[in-house]
TORPA-4810 file (N, C-alpha, C, O; in nm, 3 decimals):
<nodes>
NODE_1_-1.458_-0.270_3.788_-1.319_-0.285_3.828_-1.304_-0.248_3.973_-1.377_-0.164_4.027_M
NODE_2_-1.207_-0.312_4.036_-1.179_-0.279_4.175_-1.095_-0.153_4.181_-1.039_-0.109_4.080_S
NODE_3_-1.087_-0.094_4.298_-1.005_0.025_4.317_-0.859_-0.002_4.284_-0.789_0.085_4.232_G
NODE_4_-0.813_-0.125_4.316_-0.674_-0.162_4.287_-0.650_-0.163_4.136_-0.549_-0.109_4.089_F
NODE_5_-0.743_-0.224_4.060_-0.729_-0.227_3.914_-0.733_-0.087_3.854_-0.658_-0.057_3.761_E
NODE_6_-0.820_-0.002_3.908_-0.825_0.137_3.860_-0.692_0.207_3.882_-0.646_0.281_3.795_D
NODE_7_-0.631_0.186_3.998_-0.504_0.254_4.027_-0.392_0.201_3.936_-0.303_0.276_3.898_S
NODE_8_-0.398_0.073_3.901_-0.299_0.018_3.808_-0.314_0.080_3.671_-0.214_0.114_3.607_L
NODE_9_-0.437_0.096_3.624_-0.461_0.157_3.494_-0.416_0.303_3.493_-0.360_0.350_3.394_L
NODE_10_-0.439_0.374_3.603_-0.394_0.512_3.611_-0.242_0.519_3.597_-0.190_0.608_3.530_D
NODE_11_-0.170_0.426_3.660_-0.024_0.425_3.652_0.023_0.392_3.510_0.122_0.448_3.464_E
NODE_12_-0.048_0.303_3.441_-0.012_0.266_3.305_-0.028_0.385_3.211_0.052_0.403_3.119_V
NODE_13_-0.131_0.466_3.233_-0.159_0.579_3.146_-0.076_0.703_3.179_-0.075_0.800_3.102_D
NODE_14_-0.006_0.703_3.292_0.074_0.817_3.334_0.189_0.841_3.237_0.254_0.747_3.191_E
NODE_15_0.214_0.967_3.206_0.326_1.000_3.119_0.419_1.098_3.191_0.381_1.165_3.286_T
NODE_16_0.540_1.103_3.141_0.643_1.191_3.195_0.695_1.274_3.079_0.712_1.224_2.968_V
NODE_17_0.720_1.399_3.105_0.777_1.487_3.002_0.929_1.479_3.011_0.988_1.498_3.117_R
NODE_18_0.991_1.450_2.897_1.137_1.447_2.891_1.185_1.543_2.783_1.114_1.571_2.686_I
NODE_19_1.305_1.591_2.801_1.367_1.681_2.704_1.493_1.614_2.652_1.575_1.562_2.729_R
NODE_20_1.508_1.616_2.522_1.623_1.556_2.455_1.674_1.649_2.347_1.602_1.738_2.300_L
NODE_21_1.797_1.628_2.308_1.848_1.687_2.185_1.868_1.568_2.092_1.957_1.486_2.114_V
NODE_22_1.785_1.559_1.989_1.789_1.446_1.897_1.835_1.496_1.760_1.770_1.579_1.697_V
NODE_23_1.949_1.443_1.717_2.006_1.481_1.588_2.020_1.633_1.576_1.995_1.691_1.470_N
NODE_24_2.061_1.695_1.687_2.086_1.838_1.688_1.964_1.925_1.711_1.975_2.048_1.714_G
NODE_25_1.847_1.864_1.728_1.722_1.938_1.746_1.667_1.915_1.886_1.656_1.801_1.930_R
NODE_26_1.633_2.022_1.957_1.574_2.009_2.090_1.430_1.961_2.076_1.352_2.016_1.998_K
NODE_27_1.395_1.857_2.153_1.259_1.803_2.149_1.210_1.779_2.291_1.288_1.757_2.384_V
NODE_28_1.078_1.784_2.305_1.012_1.749_2.430_0.915_1.636_2.396_0.839_1.645_2.300_V
NODE_29_0.920_1.530_2.477_0.835_1.413_2.452_0.757_1.379_2.577_0.807_1.394_2.688_C
NODE_30_0.636_1.332_2.558_0.556_1.275_2.666_0.564_1.124_2.651_0.518_1.070_2.550_E
NODE_31_0.622_1.056_2.749_0.640_0.912_2.741_0.592_0.844_2.868_0.598_0.902_2.977_V
NODE_32_0.546_0.724_2.854_0.516_0.642_2.970_0.649_0.597_3.031_0.743_0.569_2.957_A
NODE_33_0.659_0.590_3.162_0.786_0.552_3.225_0.839_0.416_3.179_0.960_0.392_3.187_P
NODE_34_0.753_0.329_3.133_0.796_0.195_3.091_0.844_0.191_2.946_0.896_0.088_2.902_R
NODE_35_0.828_0.300_2.870_0.867_0.301_2.729_1.018_0.317_2.715_1.082_0.392_2.787_H
NODE_36_1.070_0.245_2.619_1.213_0.250_2.595_1.247_0.367_2.502_1.159_0.428_2.441_T
NODE_37_1.375_0.395_2.494_1.421_0.501_2.406_1.388_0.469_2.261_1.351_0.558_2.184_L
NODE_38_1.402_0.342_2.221_1.368_0.306_2.083_1.219_0.332_2.056_1.184_0.374_1.946_V
NODE_39_1.133_0.307_2.154_0.990_0.337_2.138_0.968_0.487_2.118_0.892_0.528_2.031_D
NODE_40_1.036_0.566_2.199_1.023_0.712_2.189_1.070_0.760_2.052_1.002_0.841_1.988_C
NODE_41_1.184_0.711_2.007_1.238_0.754_1.878_1.148_0.715_1.763_1.118_0.797_1.676_L
NODE_42_1.103_0.590_1.762_1.024_0.540_1.649_0.879_0.588_1.655_0.826_0.637_1.555_R
NODE_43_0.816_0.573_1.770_0.672_0.597_1.780_0.637_0.743_1.806_0.542_0.796_1.747_D
NODE_44_0.712_0.809_1.892_0.680_0.947_1.927_0.743_1.045_1.829_0.676_1.137_1.782_T
NODE_45_0.871_1.025_1.798_0.942_1.120_1.711_0.943_1.077_1.563_0.990_1.151_1.477_L
NODE_46_0.890_0.959_1.535_0.881_0.905_1.400_1.015_0.896_1.328_1.024_0.917_1.207_E
NODE_47_1.120_0.866_1.404_1.253_0.842_1.348_1.268_0.691_1.334_1.318_0.624_1.424_L
NODE_48_1.226_0.640_1.221_1.215_0.495_1.205_1.342_0.428_1.154_1.341_0.308_1.126_T
NODE_49_1.450_0.502_1.142_1.576_0.441_1.101_1.633_0.351_1.208_1.702_0.254_1.178_G
NODE_50_1.605_0.381_1.334_1.646_0.297_1.446_1.548_0.181_1.454_1.427_0.202_1.468_T
NODE_51_1.599_0.060_1.445_1.511_-0.057_1.441_1.503_-0.126_1.576_1.600_-0.131_1.651_H
NODE_52_1.386_-0.179_1.605_1.366_-0.261_1.724_1.375_-0.406_1.679_1.283_-0.457_1.614_A
NODE_53_1.483_-0.471_1.712_1.504_-0.610_1.669_1.466_-0.706_1.779_1.349_-0.740_1.796_G
NODE_54_1.564_-0.750_1.853_1.543_-0.853_1.956_1.481_-0.797_2.083_1.421_-0.872_2.161_C
NODE_55_1.495_-0.667_2.106_1.447_-0.599_2.226_1.509_-0.655_2.354_1.449_-0.648_2.461_E
NODE_56_1.631_-0.712_2.340_1.706_-0.765_2.455_1.851_-0.719_2.454_1.931_-0.765_2.536_M
NODE_57_1.888_-0.630_2.363_2.024_-0.580_2.356_2.123_-0.676_2.293_2.244_-0.659_2.310_G
NODE_58_2.075_-0.775_2.221_2.165_-0.875_2.164_2.197_-0.852_2.017_2.302_-0.896_1.970_A
NODE_59_2.108_-0.785_1.942_2.127_-0.779_1.796_2.192_-0.650_1.746_2.254_-0.651_1.639_C
NODE_60_2.179_-0.540_1.819_2.241_-0.415_1.778_2.162_-0.333_1.678_2.208_-0.227_1.637_G
NODE_61_2.044_-0.379_1.637_1.966_-0.304_1.539_1.917_-0.170_1.593_1.888_-0.079_1.516_A
NODE_62_1.908_-0.158_1.725_1.854_-0.037_1.787_1.962_0.061_1.833_1.931_0.156_1.905_C
NODE_63_2.087_0.038_1.793_2.194_0.125_1.842_2.174_0.270_1.802_2.142_0.302_1.688_L
NODE_64_2.195_0.357_1.900_2.198_0.501_1.881_2.315_0.554_1.962_2.370_0.482_2.046_V
NODE_65_2.352_0.677_1.937_2.454_0.740_2.021_2.383_0.821_2.128_2.304_0.911_2.097_Q
NODE_66_2.412_0.788_2.252_2.356_0.860_2.367_2.472_0.931_2.434_2.561_0.867_2.491_L
NODE_67_2.471_1.063_2.426_2.582_1.144_2.475_2.716_1.094_2.420_2.816_1.086_2.491_D
NODE_68_2.715_1.061_2.289_2.837_1.026_2.219_2.880_0.881_2.226_2.978_0.843_2.163_G
NODE_69_2.808_0.799_2.300_2.843_0.657_2.311_2.732_0.571_2.252_2.614_0.599_2.270_R
NODE_70_2.770_0.467_2.181_2.671_0.376_2.123_2.604_0.295_2.234_2.671_0.233_2.316_A
NODE_71_2.471_0.297_2.235_2.394_0.221_2.333_2.279_0.149_2.264_2.232_0.191_2.158_V
NODE_72_2.235_0.041_2.325_2.117_-0.031_2.277_1.995_0.045_2.329_1.965_0.041_2.449_H
NODE_73_1.925_0.113_2.240_1.812_0.196_2.283_1.693_0.113_2.331_1.600_0.167_2.390_S
NODE_74_1.696_-0.017_2.307_1.590_-0.104_2.359_1.611_-0.133_2.508_1.519_-0.181_2.575_C
NODE_75_1.731_-0.105_2.559_1.762_-0.133_2.700_1.762_-0.007_2.785_1.788_-0.014_2.906_L
NODE_76_1.735_0.108_2.725_1.734_0.235_2.796_1.590_0.284_2.802_1.524_0.299_2.699_V
NODE_77_1.540_0.308_2.922_1.408_0.369_2.933_1.420_0.513_2.884_1.521_0.580_2.909_F
NODE_78_1.318_0.560_2.814_1.321_0.696_2.761_1.345_0.797_2.873_1.417_0.895_2.854_A
NODE_79_1.285_0.774_2.990_1.302_0.869_3.102_1.448_0.874_3.149_1.490_0.975_3.205_V
NODE_80_1.524_0.768_3.128_1.665_0.768_3.165_1.746_0.861_3.075_1.854_0.907_3.114_Q
NODE_81_1.696_0.888_2.956_1.766_0.972_2.860_1.731_1.120_2.875_1.781_1.203_2.799_A
NODE_82_1.645_1.153_2.969_1.604_1.292_2.988_1.728_1.382_3.000_1.816_1.356_3.081_D
NODE_83_1.733_1.486_2.918_1.844_1.580_2.920_1.963_1.538_2.835_2.062_1.611_2.829_G
NODE_84_1.956_1.424_2.771_2.069_1.371_2.695_2.065_1.416_2.550_1.966_1.469_2.500_A
NODE_85_2.178_1.393_2.484_2.189_1.415_2.340_2.187_1.279_2.273_2.266_1.191_2.307_T
NODE_86_2.097_1.263_2.178_2.080_1.136_2.107_2.105_1.160_1.959_2.050_1.253_1.900_V
NODE_87_2.188_1.077_1.900_2.206_1.079_1.755_2.164_0.944_1.700_2.212_0.839_1.744_N
NODE_88_2.075_0.949_1.604_2.026_0.828_1.539_2.092_0.818_1.401_2.171_0.904_1.363_T
NODE_89_2.059_0.714_1.329_2.112_0.698_1.194_2.076_0.820_1.109_2.155_0.861_1.023_I
NODE_90_1.959_0.878_1.132_1.919_0.997_1.056_2.014_1.114_1.083_2.028_1.203_0.999_E
NODE_91_2.078_1.116_1.198_2.168_1.223_1.235_2.309_1.208_1.181_2.391_1.297_1.199_G
NODE_92_2.338_1.098_1.115_2.471_1.077_1.059_2.487_1.135_0.920_2.596_1.130_0.863_L
NODE_93_2.382_1.190_0.865_2.391_1.250_0.731_2.406_1.400_0.746_2.366_1.459_0.847_T
NODE_94_2.463_1.460_0.648_2.478_1.604_0.645_2.404_1.656_0.523_2.434_1.618_0.410_E
NODE_95_2.307_1.743_0.546_2.229_1.805_0.439_2.167_1.702_0.344_2.154_1.729_0.224_S
NODE_96_2.129_1.586_0.395_2.065_1.485_0.314_2.161_1.403_0.230_2.117_1.312_0.160_G
NODE_97_2.289_1.431_0.234_2.388_1.356_0.157_2.437_1.240_0.244_2.460_1.256_0.364_V
NODE_98_2.453_1.124_0.181_2.499_1.009_0.258_2.636_1.036_0.319_2.724_1.092_0.254_L
NODE_99_2.652_0.996_0.443_2.782_1.007_0.509_2.877_0.907_0.442_2.834_0.814_0.375_A
NODE_100_3.004_0.928_0.462_3.104_0.842_0.397_3.087_0.695_0.435_3.103_0.607_0.350_E
NODE_101_3.055_0.669_0.557_3.034_0.530_0.598_2.919_0.467_0.521_2.930_0.355_0.472_L
NODE_102_2.810_0.539_0.511_2.693_0.487_0.439_2.728_0.462_0.293_2.691_0.359_0.236_Q
NODE_103_2.799_0.555_0.233_2.836_0.540_0.092_2.930_0.421_0.073_2.918_0.347_-0.025_A
NODE_104_3.023_0.401_0.166_3.117_0.289_0.154_3.046_0.156_0.178_3.078_0.057_0.112_E
NODE_105_2.950_0.152_0.271_2.870_0.030_0.290_2.800_-0.003_0.158_2.797_-0.119_0.116_F
NODE_106_2.744_0.097_0.095_2.673_0.076_-0.032_2.770_0.030_-0.140_2.742_-0.067_-0.212_H
NODE_107_2.882_0.098_-0.151_2.980_0.065_-0.255_3.031_-0.078_-0.242_3.053_-0.145_-0.342_R
NODE_108_3.050_-0.124_-0.120_3.105_-0.258_-0.097_2.997_-0.364_-0.081_3.027_-0.480_-0.051_R
NODE_109_2.872_-0.326_-0.100_2.760_-0.419_-0.081_2.765_-0.482_0.058_2.747_-0.602_0.074_N
NODE_110_2.791_-0.398_0.157_2.801_-0.443_0.295_2.665_-0.440_0.364_2.656_-0.425_0.486_A
NODE_111_2.561_-0.455_0.286_2.425_-0.460_0.339_2.340_-0.538_0.242_2.368_-0.543_0.122_L
NODE_112_2.238_-0.597_0.292_2.144_-0.665_0.203_2.003_-0.624_0.240_1.947_-0.534_0.177_Q
NODE_113_1.943_-0.686_0.341_1.806_-0.646_0.373_1.803_-0.509_0.439_1.702_-0.440_0.432_C
NODE_114_1.913_-0.469_0.502_1.923_-0.336_0.561_1.873_-0.324_0.704_1.885_-0.217_0.763_G
NODE_115_1.818_-0.429_0.760_1.762_-0.418_0.894_1.869_-0.386_0.998_1.846_-0.305_1.088_F
NODE_116_1.985_-0.449_0.988_2.092_-0.427_1.085_2.177_-0.305_1.052_2.251_-0.257_1.137_C
NODE_117_2.168_-0.256_0.930_2.259_-0.153_0.880_2.261_-0.025_0.964_2.370_0.025_0.992_T
NODE_118_2.147_0.030_1.006_2.155_0.152_1.088_2.236_0.132_1.215_2.317_0.217_1.251_P
NODE_119_2.216_0.021_1.284_2.293_-0.007_1.405_2.440_-0.025_1.376_2.526_0.022_1.452_G
NODE_120_2.471_-0.093_1.266_2.612_-0.111_1.226_2.677_0.024_1.199_2.789_0.049_1.244_M
NODE_121_2.607_0.111_1.127_2.662_0.242_1.093_2.680_0.330_1.216_2.782_0.398_1.228_L
NODE_122_2.584_0.329_1.306_2.596_0.407_1.429_2.715_0.356_1.510_2.793_0.435_1.562_V
NODE_123_2.729_0.226_1.519_2.840_0.166_1.595_2.974_0.200_1.529_3.070_0.235_1.599_N
NODE_124_2.981_0.189_1.398_3.105_0.220_1.326_3.140_0.368_1.341_3.256_0.403_1.361_A
NODE_125_3.041_0.454_1.332_3.062_0.597_1.348_3.119_0.627_1.487_3.214_0.705_1.500_H
NODE_126_3.062_0.565_1.588_3.109_0.586_1.726_3.252_0.535_1.741_3.334_0.600_1.805_E
NODE_127_3.282_0.419_1.684_3.418_0.364_1.690_3.517_0.461_1.628_3.620_0.491_1.688_L
NODE_128_3.487_0.511_1.509_3.579_0.600_1.438_3.593_0.735_1.507_3.692_0.806_1.487_L
NODE_129_3.495_0.772_1.589_3.509_0.897_1.665_3.603_0.877_1.783_3.660_0.975_1.833_S
NODE_130_3.621_0.754_1.829_3.711_0.724_1.941_3.849_0.681_1.896_3.949_0.716_1.958_R
NODE_131_3.855_0.605_1.785_3.982_0.547_1.738_3.999_0.589_1.592_3.923_0.548_1.505_V
NODE_132_4.100_0.672_1.568_4.119_0.728_1.434_4.139_0.620_1.328_4.076_0.625_1.222_A
NODE_133_4.224_0.524_1.355_4.247_0.416_1.259_4.248_0.283_1.334_4.355_0.231_1.368_Q
NODE_134_4.130_0.228_1.359_4.124_0.101_1.430_4.178_-0.013_1.345_4.168_-0.011_1.222_P
NODE_135_4.235_-0.112_1.411_4.277_-0.232_1.340_4.153_-0.311_1.300_4.044_-0.285_1.350_S
NODE_136_4.170_-0.405_1.211_4.057_-0.489_1.171_4.003_-0.566_1.292_3.883_-0.590_1.303_R
NODE_137_4.092_-0.603_1.382_4.049_-0.674_1.504_3.966_-0.581_1.593_3.867_-0.624_1.652_E
NODE_138_4.006_-0.455_1.604_3.927_-0.358_1.682_3.790_-0.335_1.619_3.691_-0.320_1.689_E
NODE_139_3.786_-0.333_1.486_3.657_-0.319_1.417_3.569_-0.439_1.447_3.451_-0.425_1.480_I
NODE_140_3.627_-0.559_1.436_3.550_-0.681_1.466_3.497_-0.678_1.609_3.381_-0.710_1.635_R
NODE_141_3.584_-0.637_1.702_3.545_-0.632_1.843_3.431_-0.532_1.863_3.335_-0.560_1.935_D
NODE_142_3.441_-0.414_1.799_3.337_-0.312_1.814_3.204_-0.361_1.758_3.098_-0.327_1.811_A
NODE_143_3.209_-0.440_1.651_3.085_-0.489_1.589_3.032_-0.617_1.653_2.930_-0.671_1.608_L
NODE_144_3.098_-0.665_1.756_3.056_-0.792_1.816_2.915_-0.787_1.873_2.853_-0.891_1.893_S
NODE_145_2.863_-0.668_1.899_2.726_-0.654_1.949_2.624_-0.633_1.839_2.507_-0.606_1.868_G
NODE_146_2.666_-0.644_1.714_2.575_-0.629_1.600_2.559_-0.763_1.531_2.657_-0.832_1.504_N
NODE_147_2.435_-0.797_1.503_2.407_-0.925_1.440_2.346_-0.902_1.302_2.251_-0.825_1.286_Y
NODE_148_2.403_-0.970_1.203_2.351_-0.962_1.066_2.325_-1.104_1.017_2.410_-1.191_1.029_C
NODE_149_2.207_-1.125_0.962_2.172_-1.258_0.913_2.189_-1.271_0.762_2.183_-1.381_0.709_R
NODE_150_2.211_-1.160_0.693_2.206_-1.163_0.546_2.341_-1.164_0.477_2.354_-1.225_0.372_C
NODE_151_2.438_-1.100_0.533_2.563_-1.080_0.461_2.681_-1.121_0.547_2.669_-1.129_0.670_T
NODE_152_2.792_-1.146_0.486_2.913_-1.174_0.560_2.967_-1.046_0.621_2.943_-0.938_0.568_G
NODE_153_3.037_-1.058_0.728_3.088_-0.940_0.798_3.211_-0.880_0.732_3.246_-0.765_0.761_Y
NODE_154_3.277_-0.953_0.643_3.400_-0.901_0.582_3.376_-0.774_0.503_3.457_-0.681_0.511_E
NODE_155_3.269_-0.766_0.427_3.239_-0.645_0.350_3.213_-0.527_0.444_3.251_-0.414_0.413_A
NODE_156_3.150_-0.552_0.556_3.124_-0.448_0.655_3.255_-0.399_0.715_3.279_-0.279_0.726_I
NODE_157_3.340_-0.493_0.753_3.471_-0.459_0.810_3.555_-0.384_0.706_3.621_-0.286_0.739_I
NODE_158_3.552_-0.430_0.580_3.625_-0.363_0.473_3.578_-0.218_0.457_3.660_-0.128_0.441_D
NODE_159_3.447_-0.196_0.462_3.392_-0.061_0.446_3.441_0.032_0.557_3.484_0.144_0.530_A
NODE_160_3.433_-0.015_0.680_3.477_0.067_0.794_3.626_0.093_0.786_3.671_0.205_0.809_I
NODE_161_3.703_-0.010_0.752_3.848_0.002_0.740_3.885_0.103_0.630_3.976_0.183_0.649_D
NODE_162_3.815_0.100_0.519_3.841_0.193_0.407_3.819_0.337_0.451_3.901_0.425_0.422_T
NODE_163_3.707_0.363_0.520_3.678_0.499_0.565_3.781_0.544_0.668_3.827_0.658_0.663_V
NODE_164_3.818_0.456_0.760_3.919_0.491_0.861_4.051_0.526_0.795_4.114_0.625_0.833_A
NODE_165_4.094_0.447_0.698_4.221_0.473_0.630_4.215_0.603_0.550_4.312_0.679_0.549_K
NODE_166_4.103_0.629_0.484_4.089_0.752_0.407_4.096_0.874_0.498_4.159_0.974_0.464_A
NODE_167_4.033_0.865_0.614_4.037_0.977_0.708_4.174_0.993_0.770_4.217_1.105_0.796_H
NODE_168_4.242_0.884_0.794_4.376_0.890_0.850_4.471_0.958_0.752_4.555_1.039_0.792_S
NODE_169_4.458_0.923_0.624_4.543_0.981_0.519_4.513_1.130_0.499_4.604_1.208_0.470_E
NODE_170_4.387_1.168_0.514_4.346_1.306_0.492_4.342_1.390_0.618_4.321_1.511_0.613_N
NODE_171_4.363_1.325_0.733_4.361_1.397_0.860_4.223_1.445_0.901_4.211_1.536_0.983_G
NODE_172_4.117_1.384_0.844_3.980_1.426_0.873_3.916_1.340_0.980_3.972_1.238_1.020_G
NODE_173_3.799_1.381_1.024_3.723_1.306_1.123_3.592_1.261_1.060_3.539_1.326_0.970_A
NODE_174_3.543_1.150_1.108_3.417_1.095_1.058_3.301_1.167_1.121_3.185_1.136_1.092_T
</nodes>
């Protein structure tokens, strides 16, 4: 190999140490600068609930909450998240019990193959944290970045709407 090729390989193998708070737990990861946040979550931290779908930010399967906002983790380099708080689908449960959104998705059969479901749930959770009782149109708008090939969106919208209404009536937060 030439000296130029050797230097390229050295750069490819270089890693950076980042610190994150993931689902309430402080973690330190060694990542290559070119690795995305979804790669770090799935491959390094073994949090496989976040799915890598299109890897272009179009399908929403990789959605996570980064400092409280839903983001496509396939479009964020892991090094960009250094020092951030990340919540994945695994972080939406309390003590291993399904969160209300997850239970309502199940009850309404708002999922089939389940590939898009984690991103949908993360997005819905983020929406309900910002808007106590979103209209059905606001729910549709919030989900516009999530793509599902298996099921109709009405059951998903119904599930989110049901949880929002229940929380509004009870004065609780999601």
